[in-house]
All heavy atoms as TSV, in Angstrom:
chain	resi	resn	atom	element	x	y	z
A	1	MET	N	N	9.163	0.661	-47.471
A	1	MET	CA	C	8.390	1.473	-46.555
A	1	MET	C	C	7.613	0.602	-45.572
A	1	MET	O	O	7.491	0.957	-44.406
A	1	MET	CB	C	7.455	2.380	-47.368
A	1	MET	CG	C	6.703	3.360	-46.562
A	1	MET	SD	S	7.862	4.584	-45.922
A	1	MET	CE	C	6.776	5.652	-45.093
A	2	LYS	N	N	7.089	-0.535	-46.055
A	2	LYS	CA	C	6.339	-1.422	-45.188
A	2	LYS	C	C	7.237	-1.998	-44.109
A	2	LYS	O	O	6.812	-2.136	-42.960
A	2	LYS	CB	C	5.717	-2.563	-45.984
A	2	LYS	CG	C	4.401	-2.247	-46.600
A	2	LYS	CD	C	3.803	-3.518	-47.178
A	2	LYS	CE	C	2.399	-3.295	-47.631
A	2	LYS	NZ	N	1.793	-4.502	-48.175
A	3	ARG	N	N	8.462	-2.308	-44.472
A	3	ARG	CA	C	9.387	-2.892	-43.491
A	3	ARG	C	C	9.646	-1.927	-42.344
A	3	ARG	O	O	9.695	-2.319	-41.184
A	3	ARG	CB	C	10.714	-3.264	-44.152
A	3	ARG	CG	C	10.616	-4.451	-45.054
A	3	ARG	CD	C	11.958	-4.753	-45.613
A	3	ARG	NE	N	12.300	-6.128	-45.280
A	3	ARG	CZ	C	13.421	-6.704	-45.561
A	3	ARG	NH1	N	14.377	-6.009	-46.162
A	3	ARG	NH2	N	13.637	-7.946	-45.251
A	4	ILE	N	N	9.807	-0.666	-42.665
A	4	ILE	CA	C	10.051	0.332	-41.634
A	4	ILE	C	C	8.821	0.468	-40.741
A	4	ILE	O	O	8.934	0.554	-39.510
A	4	ILE	CB	C	10.441	1.689	-42.262
A	4	ILE	CG1	C	11.797	1.575	-42.958
A	4	ILE	CG2	C	10.459	2.794	-41.214
A	4	ILE	CD1	C	12.210	2.810	-43.707
A	5	SER	N	N	7.642	0.458	-41.331
A	5	SER	CA	C	6.409	0.550	-40.553
A	5	SER	C	C	6.284	-0.645	-39.620
A	5	SER	O	O	5.933	-0.489	-38.443
A	5	SER	CB	C	5.192	0.598	-41.477
A	5	SER	OG	O	5.233	1.727	-42.299
A	6	TYR	N	N	6.553	-1.835	-40.127
A	6	TYR	CA	C	6.481	-3.037	-39.297
A	6	TYR	C	C	7.543	-2.992	-38.189
A	6	TYR	O	O	7.281	-3.390	-37.056
A	6	TYR	CB	C	6.647	-4.304	-40.134
A	6	TYR	CG	C	5.449	-4.622	-40.999
A	6	TYR	CD1	C	5.623	-5.034	-42.314
A	6	TYR	CD2	C	4.167	-4.523	-40.513
A	6	TYR	CE1	C	4.536	-5.335	-43.113
A	6	TYR	CE2	C	3.074	-4.817	-41.304
A	6	TYR	CZ	C	3.260	-5.220	-42.607
A	6	TYR	OH	O	2.192	-5.518	-43.391
A	7	LEU	N	N	8.710	-2.497	-38.534
A	7	LEU	CA	C	9.777	-2.392	-37.547
A	7	LEU	C	C	9.376	-1.453	-36.409
A	7	LEU	O	O	9.529	-1.786	-35.231
A	7	LEU	CB	C	11.071	-1.900	-38.209
A	7	LEU	CG	C	12.250	-1.700	-37.269
A	7	LEU	CD1	C	12.681	-3.028	-36.656
A	7	LEU	CD2	C	13.397	-1.049	-38.009
A	8	PHE	N	N	8.828	-0.299	-36.748
A	8	PHE	CA	C	8.376	0.628	-35.713
A	8	PHE	C	C	7.222	0.050	-34.900
A	8	PHE	O	O	7.148	0.245	-33.688
A	8	PHE	CB	C	7.971	1.975	-36.334
A	8	PHE	CG	C	9.141	2.845	-36.666
A	8	PHE	CD1	C	9.347	3.271	-37.963
A	8	PHE	CD2	C	10.038	3.244	-35.684
A	8	PHE	CE1	C	10.426	4.073	-38.283
A	8	PHE	CE2	C	11.119	4.045	-35.990
A	8	PHE	CZ	C	11.318	4.460	-37.289
A	9	LEU	N	N	6.335	-0.679	-35.553
A	9	LEU	CA	C	5.220	-1.303	-34.853
A	9	LEU	C	C	5.728	-2.333	-33.844
A	9	LEU	O	O	5.291	-2.371	-32.693
A	9	LEU	CB	C	4.265	-1.956	-35.855
A	9	LEU	CG	C	3.029	-2.618	-35.266
A	9	LEU	CD1	C	2.154	-1.596	-34.555
A	9	LEU	CD2	C	2.248	-3.319	-36.349
A	10	VAL	N	N	6.670	-3.151	-34.261
A	10	VAL	CA	C	7.242	-4.161	-33.361
A	10	VAL	C	C	7.988	-3.488	-32.216
A	10	VAL	O	O	7.867	-3.899	-31.058
A	10	VAL	CB	C	8.164	-5.125	-34.145
A	10	VAL	CG1	C	8.971	-5.994	-33.205
A	10	VAL	CG2	C	7.347	-5.979	-35.093
A	11	LEU	N	N	8.744	-2.452	-32.504
A	11	LEU	CA	C	9.459	-1.730	-31.455
A	11	LEU	C	C	8.499	-1.078	-30.466
A	11	LEU	O	O	8.723	-1.108	-29.251
A	11	LEU	CB	C	10.383	-0.671	-32.060
A	11	LEU	CG	C	11.626	-1.203	-32.778
A	11	LEU	CD1	C	12.360	-0.051	-33.460
A	11	LEU	CD2	C	12.532	-1.911	-31.803
A	12	PHE	N	N	7.411	-0.514	-30.984
A	12	PHE	CA	C	6.425	0.119	-30.114
A	12	PHE	C	C	5.761	-0.903	-29.202
A	12	PHE	O	O	5.644	-0.686	-27.989
A	12	PHE	CB	C	5.373	0.837	-30.967
A	12	PHE	CG	C	4.270	1.448	-30.154
A	12	PHE	CD1	C	4.495	2.597	-29.417
A	12	PHE	CD2	C	3.014	0.865	-30.122
A	12	PHE	CE1	C	3.486	3.158	-28.660
A	12	PHE	CE2	C	2.000	1.414	-29.367
A	12	PHE	CZ	C	2.238	2.574	-28.642
A	13	ILE	N	N	5.358	-2.027	-29.767
A	13	ILE	CA	C	4.721	-3.078	-28.966
A	13	ILE	C	C	5.697	-3.623	-27.934
A	13	ILE	O	O	5.341	-3.853	-26.775
A	13	ILE	CB	C	4.167	-4.194	-29.878
A	13	ILE	CG1	C	3.001	-3.651	-30.690
A	13	ILE	CG2	C	3.747	-5.404	-29.060
A	13	ILE	CD1	C	2.502	-4.599	-31.766
A	14	SER	N	N	6.944	-3.800	-28.333
A	14	SER	CA	C	7.955	-4.292	-27.393
A	14	SER	C	C	8.169	-3.299	-26.253
A	14	SER	O	O	8.259	-3.686	-25.084
A	14	SER	CB	C	9.278	-4.533	-28.099
A	14	SER	OG	O	9.136	-5.523	-29.094
A	15	ALA	N	N	8.238	-2.034	-26.594
A	15	ALA	CA	C	8.445	-1.015	-25.572
A	15	ALA	C	C	7.259	-0.950	-24.617
A	15	ALA	O	O	7.437	-0.827	-23.400
A	15	ALA	CB	C	8.672	0.345	-26.222
A	16	MET	N	N	6.059	-1.064	-25.136
A	16	MET	CA	C	4.879	-1.017	-24.282
A	16	MET	C	C	4.795	-2.239	-23.371
A	16	MET	O	O	4.469	-2.110	-22.194
A	16	MET	CB	C	3.601	-0.908	-25.129
A	16	MET	CG	C	3.489	0.399	-25.889
A	16	MET	SD	S	3.629	1.856	-24.846
A	16	MET	CE	C	2.134	1.745	-23.936
A	17	SER	N	N	5.099	-3.393	-23.893
A	17	SER	CA	C	5.028	-4.587	-23.049
A	17	SER	C	C	6.143	-4.596	-22.017
A	17	SER	O	O	5.950	-5.015	-20.883
A	17	SER	CB	C	5.076	-5.857	-23.898
A	17	SER	OG	O	6.313	-5.969	-24.558
A	18	PHE	N	N	7.298	-4.091	-22.358
A	18	PHE	CA	C	8.404	-3.999	-21.405
A	18	PHE	C	C	8.083	-2.974	-20.329
A	18	PHE	O	O	8.370	-3.180	-19.154
A	18	PHE	CB	C	9.708	-3.628	-22.115
A	18	PHE	CG	C	10.886	-3.519	-21.190
A	18	PHE	CD1	C	11.471	-4.657	-20.666
A	18	PHE	CD2	C	11.384	-2.279	-20.812
A	18	PHE	CE1	C	12.552	-4.567	-19.805
A	18	PHE	CE2	C	12.461	-2.180	-19.955
A	18	PHE	CZ	C	13.045	-3.329	-19.451
A	19	GLY	N	N	7.461	-1.892	-20.722
A	19	GLY	CA	C	7.105	-0.837	-19.773
A	19	GLY	C	C	6.087	-1.305	-18.762
A	19	GLY	O	O	6.173	-0.970	-17.586
A	20	THR	N	N	5.111	-2.084	-19.176
A	20	THR	CA	C	4.110	-2.557	-18.218
A	20	THR	C	C	4.681	-3.652	-17.338
A	20	THR	O	O	4.253	-3.808	-16.201
A	20	THR	CB	C	2.854	-3.082	-18.931
A	20	THR	OG1	O	3.219	-4.116	-19.841
A	20	THR	CG2	C	2.152	-1.971	-19.691
A	21	ALA	N	N	5.645	-4.400	-17.814
A	21	ALA	CA	C	6.231	-5.466	-17.009
A	21	ALA	C	C	7.136	-4.908	-15.930
A	21	ALA	O	O	7.297	-5.511	-14.873
A	21	ALA	CB	C	7.015	-6.428	-17.903
A	22	THR	N	N	7.710	-3.729	-16.164
A	22	THR	CA	C	8.647	-3.164	-15.197
A	22	THR	C	C	8.103	-1.910	-14.530
A	22	THR	O	O	8.849	-1.191	-13.882
A	22	THR	CB	C	9.975	-2.826	-15.886
A	22	THR	OG1	O	9.719	-1.873	-16.916
A	22	THR	CG2	C	10.640	-4.057	-16.435
A	23	SER	N	N	6.807	-1.638	-14.680
A	23	SER	CA	C	6.255	-0.435	-14.074
A	23	SER	C	C	6.254	-0.559	-12.562
A	23	SER	O	O	6.381	-1.643	-11.994
A	23	SER	CB	C	4.836	-0.192	-14.582
A	23	SER	OG	O	4.007	-1.252	-14.160
A	24	CYS	N	N	6.101	0.557	-11.909
A	24	CYS	CA	C	6.111	0.580	-10.446
A	24	CYS	C	C	4.841	-0.077	-9.919
A	24	CYS	O	O	3.758	0.442	-10.104
A	24	CYS	CB	C	6.197	2.011	-9.929
A	24	CYS	SG	S	7.708	2.826	-10.414
A	25	LYS	N	N	5.011	-1.180	-9.314
A	25	LYS	CA	C	3.884	-1.875	-8.709
A	25	LYS	C	C	3.975	-1.710	-7.212
A	25	LYS	O	O	5.032	-1.451	-6.662
A	25	LYS	CB	C	3.914	-3.361	-9.075
A	25	LYS	CG	C	3.725	-3.606	-10.547
A	25	LYS	CD	C	3.728	-5.087	-10.852
A	25	LYS	CE	C	3.571	-5.302	-12.346
A	25	LYS	NZ	N	3.631	-6.694	-12.704
A	26	GLU	N	N	2.828	-1.881	-6.565
A	26	GLU	CA	C	2.832	-1.781	-5.116
A	26	GLU	C	C	3.664	-2.904	-4.531
A	26	GLU	O	O	3.616	-4.028	-4.989
A	26	GLU	CB	C	1.417	-1.882	-4.567
A	26	GLU	CG	C	0.597	-0.639	-4.776
A	26	GLU	CD	C	-0.726	-0.730	-4.052
A	26	GLU	OE1	O	-0.809	-1.418	-3.020
A	26	GLU	OE2	O	-1.656	-0.107	-4.537
A	27	LYS	N	N	4.387	-2.538	-3.519
A	27	LYS	CA	C	5.204	-3.530	-2.832
A	27	LYS	C	C	4.274	-4.455	-2.062
A	27	LYS	O	O	3.406	-4.008	-1.326
A	27	LYS	CB	C	6.160	-2.820	-1.864
A	27	LYS	CG	C	7.007	-3.749	-1.059
A	27	LYS	CD	C	7.817	-2.956	-0.055
A	27	LYS	CE	C	8.355	-3.887	0.990
A	27	LYS	NZ	N	8.946	-3.154	2.098
A	28	LYS	N	N	4.462	-5.739	-2.251
A	28	LYS	CA	C	3.644	-6.692	-1.517
A	28	LYS	C	C	4.109	-6.697	-0.065
A	28	LYS	O	O	5.287	-6.818	0.221
A	28	LYS	CB	C	3.768	-8.091	-2.112
A	28	LYS	CG	C	3.184	-8.197	-3.494
A	28	LYS	CD	C	3.276	-9.610	-4.018
A	28	LYS	CE	C	2.687	-9.698	-5.401
A	28	LYS	NZ	N	2.789	-11.033	-5.954
A	29	GLU	N	N	3.123	-6.554	0.813
A	29	GLU	CA	C	3.461	-6.517	2.228
A	29	GLU	C	C	3.565	-7.924	2.789
A	29	GLU	O	O	2.866	-8.825	2.369
A	29	GLU	CB	C	2.399	-5.742	2.999
A	29	GLU	CG	C	2.414	-4.263	2.717
A	29	GLU	CD	C	1.477	-3.510	3.627
A	29	GLU	OE1	O	1.237	-3.968	4.752
A	29	GLU	OE2	O	0.986	-2.470	3.198
A	30	ASP	N	N	4.431	-8.036	3.739
A	30	ASP	CA	C	4.592	-9.292	4.459
A	30	ASP	C	C	3.400	-9.444	5.397
A	30	ASP	O	O	3.015	-8.488	6.062
A	30	ASP	CB	C	5.902	-9.240	5.243
A	30	ASP	CG	C	6.190	-10.515	6.002
A	30	ASP	OD1	O	5.720	-11.581	5.570
A	30	ASP	OD2	O	6.893	-10.444	7.028
A	31	PRO	N	N	2.773	-10.620	5.466
A	31	PRO	CA	C	1.642	-10.799	6.368
A	31	PRO	C	C	1.982	-10.464	7.818
A	31	PRO	O	O	1.144	-9.967	8.556
A	31	PRO	CB	C	1.297	-12.283	6.229
A	31	PRO	CG	C	1.827	-12.678	4.898
A	31	PRO	CD	C	3.026	-11.807	4.671
A	32	GLY	N	N	3.215	-10.714	8.210
A	32	GLY	CA	C	3.643	-10.364	9.561
A	32	GLY	C	C	3.576	-8.869	9.811
A	32	GLY	O	O	3.228	-8.426	10.910
A	33	GLU	N	N	3.887	-8.070	8.783
A	33	GLU	CA	C	3.817	-6.620	8.921
A	33	GLU	C	C	2.377	-6.166	9.096
A	33	GLU	O	O	2.095	-5.270	9.893
A	33	GLU	CB	C	4.436	-5.940	7.700
A	33	GLU	CG	C	5.941	-6.081	7.606
A	33	GLU	CD	C	6.493	-5.433	6.353
A	33	GLU	OE1	O	5.751	-4.740	5.641
A	33	GLU	OE2	O	7.695	-5.633	6.084
A	34	LYS	N	N	1.461	-6.795	8.356
A	34	LYS	CA	C	0.054	-6.434	8.480
A	34	LYS	C	C	-0.461	-6.745	9.879
A	34	LYS	O	O	-1.191	-5.956	10.472
A	34	LYS	CB	C	-0.788	-7.190	7.449
A	34	LYS	CG	C	-0.604	-6.711	6.036
A	34	LYS	CD	C	-1.513	-7.450	5.090
A	34	LYS	CE	C	-1.342	-6.971	3.671
A	34	LYS	NZ	N	-2.230	-7.695	2.745
A	35	ILE	N	N	-0.061	-7.882	10.411
A	35	ILE	CA	C	-0.494	-8.267	11.760
A	35	ILE	C	C	0.077	-7.291	12.785
A	35	ILE	O	O	-0.621	-6.852	13.699
A	35	ILE	CB	C	-0.070	-9.716	12.071
A	35	ILE	CG1	C	-0.833	-10.685	11.178
A	35	ILE	CG2	C	-0.269	-10.046	13.537
A	35	ILE	CD1	C	-0.342	-12.112	11.235
A	36	GLU	N	N	1.333	-6.934	12.605
A	36	GLU	CA	C	1.979	-6.004	13.529
A	36	GLU	C	C	1.290	-4.645	13.504
A	36	GLU	O	O	1.032	-4.040	14.554
A	36	GLU	CB	C	3.451	-5.862	13.168
A	36	GLU	CG	C	4.245	-5.015	14.122
A	36	GLU	CD	C	5.718	-4.936	13.758
A	36	GLU	OE1	O	6.219	-5.856	13.076
A	36	GLU	OE2	O	6.353	-3.955	14.166
A	37	GLU	N	N	0.953	-4.149	12.312
A	37	GLU	CA	C	0.273	-2.866	12.192
A	37	GLU	C	C	-1.098	-2.921	12.849
A	37	GLU	O	O	-1.509	-1.981	13.537
A	37	GLU	CB	C	0.150	-2.474	10.721
A	37	GLU	CG	C	1.459	-2.078	10.076
A	37	GLU	CD	C	1.321	-1.824	8.589
A	37	GLU	OE1	O	0.177	-1.813	8.078
A	37	GLU	OE2	O	2.359	-1.637	7.932
A	38	ALA	N	N	-1.822	-4.018	12.627
A	38	ALA	CA	C	-3.144	-4.158	13.226
A	38	ALA	C	C	-3.048	-4.196	14.747
A	38	ALA	O	O	-3.865	-3.578	15.444
A	38	ALA	CB	C	-3.823	-5.419	12.702
A	39	ALA	N	N	-2.063	-4.898	15.277
A	39	ALA	CA	C	-1.886	-4.978	16.727
A	39	ALA	C	C	-1.556	-3.601	17.300
A	39	ALA	O	O	-2.062	-3.228	18.370
A	39	ALA	CB	C	-0.788	-5.975	17.063
A	40	GLU	N	N	-0.737	-2.829	16.604
A	40	GLU	CA	C	-0.402	-1.481	17.065
A	40	GLU	C	C	-1.632	-0.581	17.073
A	40	GLU	O	O	-1.839	0.202	18.003
A	40	GLU	CB	C	0.689	-0.874	16.195
A	40	GLU	CG	C	2.057	-1.488	16.406
A	40	GLU	CD	C	3.110	-0.932	15.464
A	40	GLU	OE1	O	2.803	-0.006	14.683
A	40	GLU	OE2	O	4.250	-1.416	15.517
A	41	GLU	N	N	-2.476	-0.703	16.038
A	41	GLU	CA	C	-3.688	0.102	15.970
A	41	GLU	C	C	-4.630	-0.244	17.119
A	41	GLU	O	O	-5.200	0.644	17.747
A	41	GLU	CB	C	-4.384	-0.108	14.626
A	41	GLU	CG	C	-3.664	0.537	13.465
A	41	GLU	CD	C	-4.352	0.265	12.136
A	41	GLU	OE1	O	-5.527	-0.174	12.144
A	41	GLU	OE2	O	-3.722	0.499	11.095
A	42	VAL	N	N	-4.791	-1.532	17.393
A	42	VAL	CA	C	-5.651	-1.955	18.496
A	42	VAL	C	C	-5.094	-1.440	19.817
A	42	VAL	O	O	-5.842	-0.939	20.667
A	42	VAL	CB	C	-5.810	-3.491	18.514
A	42	VAL	CG1	C	-6.495	-3.962	19.781
A	42	VAL	CG2	C	-6.587	-3.963	17.292
A	43	GLY	N	N	-3.796	-1.529	19.997
A	43	GLY	CA	C	-3.170	-1.025	21.212
A	43	GLY	C	C	-3.402	0.466	21.390
A	43	GLY	O	O	-3.704	0.935	22.496
A	44	ASP	N	N	-3.285	1.221	20.301
A	44	ASP	CA	C	-3.528	2.662	20.367
A	44	ASP	C	C	-4.974	2.954	20.738
A	44	ASP	O	O	-5.256	3.867	21.527
A	44	ASP	CB	C	-3.181	3.328	19.029
A	44	ASP	CG	C	-1.693	3.325	18.734
A	44	ASP	OD1	O	-0.901	3.123	19.683
A	44	ASP	OD2	O	-1.327	3.511	17.553
A	45	GLU	N	N	-5.905	2.192	20.160
A	45	GLU	CA	C	-7.317	2.404	20.466
A	45	GLU	C	C	-7.617	2.068	21.927
A	45	GLU	O	O	-8.403	2.757	22.579
A	45	GLU	CB	C	-8.189	1.571	19.532
A	45	GLU	CG	C	-8.165	2.068	18.102
A	45	GLU	CD	C	-8.946	1.186	17.149
A	45	GLU	OE1	O	-9.706	0.312	17.611
A	45	GLU	OE2	O	-8.800	1.381	15.929
A	46	ILE	N	N	-6.998	1.032	22.456
A	46	ILE	CA	C	-7.197	0.669	23.863
A	46	ILE	C	C	-6.662	1.772	24.766
A	46	ILE	O	O	-7.307	2.152	25.753
A	46	ILE	CB	C	-6.537	-0.690	24.181
A	46	ILE	CG1	C	-7.299	-1.812	23.485
A	46	ILE	CG2	C	-6.459	-0.923	25.674
A	46	ILE	CD1	C	-6.632	-3.165	23.573
A	47	GLU	N	N	-5.500	2.318	24.436
A	47	GLU	CA	C	-4.940	3.417	25.224
A	47	GLU	C	C	-5.858	4.632	25.195
A	47	GLU	O	O	-6.075	5.281	26.224
A	47	GLU	CB	C	-3.559	3.798	24.707
A	47	GLU	CG	C	-2.466	2.803	25.042
A	47	GLU	CD	C	-1.113	3.226	24.486
A	47	GLU	OE1	O	-0.951	4.397	24.077
A	47	GLU	OE2	O	-0.208	2.379	24.464
A	48	ASP	N	N	-6.394	4.949	24.014
A	48	ASP	CA	C	-7.318	6.079	23.900
A	48	ASP	C	C	-8.561	5.855	24.750
A	48	ASP	O	O	-9.040	6.774	25.426
A	48	ASP	CB	C	-7.709	6.315	22.439
A	48	ASP	CG	C	-6.544	6.815	21.594
A	48	ASP	OD1	O	-5.542	7.284	22.176
A	48	ASP	OD2	O	-6.645	6.725	20.347
A	49	ALA	N	N	-9.105	4.647	24.706
A	49	ALA	CA	C	-10.293	4.334	25.490
A	49	ALA	C	C	-9.990	4.429	26.983
A	49	ALA	O	O	-10.802	4.956	27.758
A	49	ALA	CB	C	-10.811	2.949	25.134
A	50	ALA	N	N	-8.834	3.947	27.398
A	50	ALA	CA	C	-8.448	4.030	28.809
A	50	ALA	C	C	-8.302	5.484	29.239
A	50	ALA	O	O	-8.715	5.853	30.351
A	50	ALA	CB	C	-7.153	3.269	29.043
A	51	ASP	N	N	-7.748	6.323	28.393
A	51	ASP	CA	C	-7.622	7.746	28.709
A	51	ASP	C	C	-8.992	8.394	28.861
A	51	ASP	O	O	-9.211	9.223	29.764
A	51	ASP	CB	C	-6.809	8.474	27.634
A	51	ASP	CG	C	-5.336	8.106	27.656
A	51	ASP	OD1	O	-4.868	7.591	28.702
A	51	ASP	OD2	O	-4.661	8.327	26.619
A	52	GLU	N	N	-9.925	8.028	28.002
A	52	GLU	CA	C	-11.274	8.589	28.080
A	52	GLU	C	C	-11.961	8.158	29.373
A	52	GLU	O	O	-12.629	8.961	30.025
A	52	GLU	CB	C	-12.102	8.159	26.867
A	52	GLU	CG	C	-11.684	8.830	25.576
A	52	GLU	CD	C	-12.483	8.348	24.382
A	52	GLU	OE1	O	-13.534	7.719	24.569
A	52	GLU	OE2	O	-12.039	8.613	23.248
A	53	VAL	N	N	-11.806	6.901	29.755
A	53	VAL	CA	C	-12.396	6.416	31.001
A	53	VAL	C	C	-11.783	7.156	32.188
A	53	VAL	O	O	-12.490	7.583	33.106
A	53	VAL	CB	C	-12.207	4.882	31.135
A	53	VAL	CG1	C	-12.569	4.414	32.534
A	53	VAL	CG2	C	-13.022	4.153	30.086
A	54	GLU	N	N	-10.482	7.334	32.168
A	54	GLU	CA	C	-9.804	8.047	33.246
A	54	GLU	C	C	-10.303	9.484	33.346
A	54	GLU	O	O	-10.544	10.000	34.447
A	54	GLU	CB	C	-8.294	8.026	33.014
A	54	GLU	CG	C	-7.486	8.635	34.127
A	54	GLU	CD	C	-5.994	8.565	33.876
A	54	GLU	OE1	O	-5.558	7.870	32.923
A	54	GLU	OE2	O	-5.260	9.224	34.633
A	55	ASP	N	N	-10.495	10.127	32.181
A	55	ASP	CA	C	-10.997	11.495	32.192
A	55	ASP	C	C	-12.412	11.558	32.763
A	55	ASP	O	O	-12.752	12.479	33.516
A	55	ASP	CB	C	-10.987	12.082	30.771
A	55	ASP	CG	C	-9.568	12.337	30.257
A	55	ASP	OD1	O	-8.629	12.366	31.098
A	55	ASP	OD2	O	-9.411	12.469	29.018
A	56	GLU	N	N	-13.245	10.594	32.425
A	56	GLU	CA	C	-14.618	10.558	32.942
A	56	GLU	C	C	-14.619	10.348	34.453
A	56	GLU	O	O	-15.409	10.979	35.171
A	56	GLU	CB	C	-15.414	9.448	32.251
A	56	GLU	CG	C	-15.817	9.752	30.836
A	56	GLU	CD	C	-16.779	10.926	30.735
A	56	GLU	OE1	O	-17.673	11.056	31.593
A	56	GLU	OE2	O	-16.624	11.728	29.793
A	57	ILE	N	N	-13.747	9.486	34.927
A	57	ILE	CA	C	-13.653	9.243	36.374
A	57	ILE	C	C	-13.214	10.509	37.081
A	57	ILE	O	O	-13.765	10.875	38.130
A	57	ILE	CB	C	-12.699	8.065	36.663
A	57	ILE	CG1	C	-13.316	6.763	36.179
A	57	ILE	CG2	C	-12.378	7.989	38.154
A	57	ILE	CD1	C	-12.382	5.562	36.232
A	58	ASP	N	N	-12.226	11.212	36.513
A	58	ASP	CA	C	-11.747	12.448	37.124
A	58	ASP	C	C	-12.841	13.519	37.124
A	58	ASP	O	O	-12.970	14.298	38.072
A	58	ASP	CB	C	-10.509	12.976	36.390
A	58	ASP	CG	C	-9.273	12.107	36.641
A	58	ASP	OD1	O	-9.281	11.344	37.619
A	58	ASP	OD2	O	-8.314	12.210	35.832
A	59	ASP	N	N	-13.629	13.589	36.036
A	59	ASP	CA	C	-14.697	14.591	35.943
A	59	ASP	C	C	-15.806	14.301	36.947
A	59	ASP	O	O	-16.433	15.224	37.460
A	59	ASP	CB	C	-15.264	14.621	34.527
A	59	ASP	CG	C	-14.292	15.219	33.530
A	59	ASP	OD1	O	-13.305	15.864	33.973
A	59	ASP	OD2	O	-14.495	15.029	32.318
A	60	ASN	N	N	-16.090	13.044	37.224
A	60	ASN	CA	C	-17.175	12.683	38.135
A	60	ASN	C	C	-16.749	12.716	39.591
A	60	ASN	O	O	-17.580	12.653	40.491
A	60	ASN	CB	C	-17.724	11.284	37.788
A	60	ASN	CG	C	-18.465	11.300	36.468
A	60	ASN	OD1	O	-19.019	12.307	36.072
A	60	ASN	ND2	N	-18.469	10.170	35.798
A	61	SER	N	N	-15.477	12.813	39.865
A	61	SER	CA	C	-15.013	12.825	41.256
A	61	SER	C	C	-15.070	14.190	41.859
A	61	SER	O	O	-15.028	15.200	41.358
A	61	SER	CB	C	-13.581	12.314	41.352
A	61	SER	OG	O	-13.513	10.988	40.930
């Protein structure tokens, strides 16, 4: 009976350690992708600011 208990214990520990080693982890991003995303965000913000300035100029004219 002890052998079966030890066998199940070893199988359980093995399954748990295997499961954590192969679990879904976040994909590591390439630093180039992060820079590209940041540049796109800055570009979008600049466009938004330019649109707001244009709208203010049109409203004041």
